[in-house]
C-alpha positions in Angstrom: -5.5 76.4 -49.9 -4.3 73.5 -51.7 -0.5 72.8 -50.3 1.8 72.2 -53.0 4.9 71.5 -50.7 7.1 74.1 -52.5 9.0 76.5 -50.5 10.8 79.5 -52.3 12.5 82.1 -50.6 12.6 86.3 -50.8 15.4 87.5 -53.0 17.0 90.8 -51.7 14.7 92.9 -53.7 11.6 91.3 -52.0 11.0 89.3 -54.8 9.6 85.5 -54.8 9.7 83.1 -58.1 6.2 81.3 -58.6 6.7 77.8 -60.1 6.5 76.9 -63.2 3.9 74.1 -62.6 1.7 76.7 -60.7 2.0 79.2 -63.5 1.0 77.0 -66.3 -1.9 75.8 -64.2 -3.0 79.1 -63.4 -2.6 80.5 -66.6 -0.4 83.1 -65.6 1.9 84.5 -68.0 5.1 87.0 -68.1 3.4 90.7 -67.6 0.1 89.2 -66.0 -1.2 91.6 -63.1 -1.7 90.0 -60.1 -3.7 91.1 -56.9 -2.5 90.5 -53.7 -4.3 90.1 -50.3 -3.6 89.2 -46.9 -6.2 87.5 -44.5 -6.4 87.5 -40.8 -4.2 84.2 -40.4 -1.0 86.0 -42.2 -1.3 84.2 -45.4 -0.3 86.2 -48.5 -2.7 85.4 -51.0 -1.8 86.2 -54.9 -4.9 86.3 -57.4 -4.9 86.5 -61.3 -6.5 90.0 -61.7 -9.1 90.6 -64.0 -9.8 94.1 -65.1 -13.4 93.2 -66.2 -14.1 91.7 -62.9 -14.3 94.7 -61.5 -17.5 95.2 -64.1 -19.0 92.2 -63.2 -22.1 93.6 -62.1 -22.6 95.6 -65.3 -21.4 92.9 -67.5 -24.3 90.6 -65.6 -27.0 93.7 -66.3 -25.7 94.2 -70.1 -25.4 90.4 -70.8 -29.4 90.4 -69.6 -29.9 93.6 -71.9 -28.2 91.8 -75.1 -30.0 88.3 -74.2 -33.3 89.8 -73.9 -32.5 91.6 -77.5 -31.4 89.1 -79.3 -33.0 86.0 -77.7 -29.6 84.1 -77.7 -27.3 83.4 -74.9 -25.2 85.9 -73.8 -21.7 85.1 -72.2 -19.2 87.5 -71.0 -15.5 86.2 -70.2 -12.4 87.6 -68.7 -9.3 86.4 -70.3 -10.1 83.0 -68.2 -13.2 82.3 -67.1 -17.1 83.1 -67.3 -18.1 86.4 -65.9 -21.5 87.2 -67.0 -24.4 84.8 -68.4 -27.9 85.4 -69.7 -30.0 82.6 -71.3 -28.1 79.9 -70.3 -27.6 78.3 -66.6 -25.6 80.3 -64.2 -24.9 77.3 -62.2 -23.5 75.2 -65.2 -21.6 78.6 -66.5 -20.6 81.3 -64.4 -17.1 81.4 -62.7 -16.0 78.4 -65.2 -12.8 78.1 -67.1 -13.4 79.2 -70.9 -12.4 76.3 -73.2 -9.1 76.5 -75.4 -10.7 77.4 -78.3 -12.4 80.4 -76.9 -9.2 81.6 -75.2 -7.5 81.4 -78.6 -11.0 83.5 -79.9 -10.3 86.2 -77.1 -6.2 86.1 -78.0 -7.2 86.7 -81.7 -8.4 90.1 -80.9 -10.5 90.5 -83.9 -14.4 89.7 -84.3 -15.1 85.8 -84.5 -18.5 84.6 -86.6 -18.5 80.9 -86.9 -19.2 79.6 -90.9 -21.1 76.4 -91.0 -18.7 73.7 -91.5 -16.5 75.3 -89.0 -16.0 72.8 -85.9 -18.0 74.2 -82.9 -15.8 75.8 -80.1 -17.7 75.2 -76.8 -17.9 78.0 -74.7 -16.2 76.7 -71.3 -13.2 74.2 -70.9 -15.5 71.5 -69.4 -17.8 71.5 -72.3 -21.1 72.5 -71.3 -24.2 72.6 -73.8 -23.8 76.1 -76.1 -21.2 76.7 -78.6 -19.8 80.1 -79.7 -21.6 81.3 -82.4 -20.3 85.0 -82.5 -17.2 86.6 -80.4 -15.9 90.0 -80.0 -12.5 90.8 -77.8 -12.9 93.3 -75.0 -10.1 95.6 -75.9 -9.2 98.4 -73.3 -6.1 100.4 -73.9 -4.8 98.1 -76.2 -5.0 95.2 -73.9 -7.5 92.6 -74.2 -9.4 91.9 -71.0 -12.2 89.5 -72.4 -15.1 88.5 -74.8 -18.1 89.0 -75.4 -20.0 85.8 -76.9 -23.3 84.9 -78.5 -24.1 81.1 -78.3 -26.6 78.5 -79.6 -26.7 75.4 -77.8 -25.6 72.3 -79.5 -28.4 70.0 -81.1 -30.9 72.8 -80.5 -33.1 74.0 -83.3 -32.3 77.7 -84.8 -35.7 79.4 -84.7 -36.5 82.6 -83.7 -32.9 84.0 -83.8 -32.0 87.2 -85.1 -30.0 87.6 -88.6 -26.6 86.9 -88.4 -25.8 90.4 -89.5 -27.8 91.6 -86.6 -26.0 89.5 -84.2 -22.5 90.4 -85.0 -23.4 93.9 -85.0 -24.7 93.4 -81.7 -21.8 91.6 -80.2 -19.2 93.7 -82.1 -20.8 97.1 -80.6 -20.9 95.3 -76.9 -17.0 94.4 -76.9 -16.0 98.0 -78.2 -19.1 99.6 -75.1 -17.1 97.7 -72.3 -14.2 98.3 -73.7 -14.3 101.8 -73.8 -16.4 101.4 -69.8 -12.9 100.2 -68.6 -11.1 103.2 -70.3 -13.4 105.7 -68.4 
């Protein structure tokens, strides 16, 4: 755990203010849910809650199925990081922070399809070798909880791919399906 040197007192209602610098670094916004843990040494740990993280094993299987169907790399993310990968290096992408561009796609709450001439949006914050081709935010009970992404590799030939229309329908259906899974 990283020490920040910041000390805060608990108020009379049991509240504590998380410093702005920490909220900005961890992308914690007003209204974001946090999980609270304790460990054996008596430390209290706050972790940004990811509802889709509960479906991580299911999301991984679903990504594998989509990848086998489409022959394209598939990424499933929550609002902050990649939680499932198929067709690309898990070591390179799993648990990595999503790019600012992908974050904007997620927050748009609507289907994204890259058109020719548009600048490529990297999948992760630290670049990586894949860019977003099609993405569908996952909505559950009106809240954005993540995104399903089909990607292409930078500088890779585009042979053997499914049609753009089929890709769009697959990703759109996947996003809607995962949203329904969260609701049930």
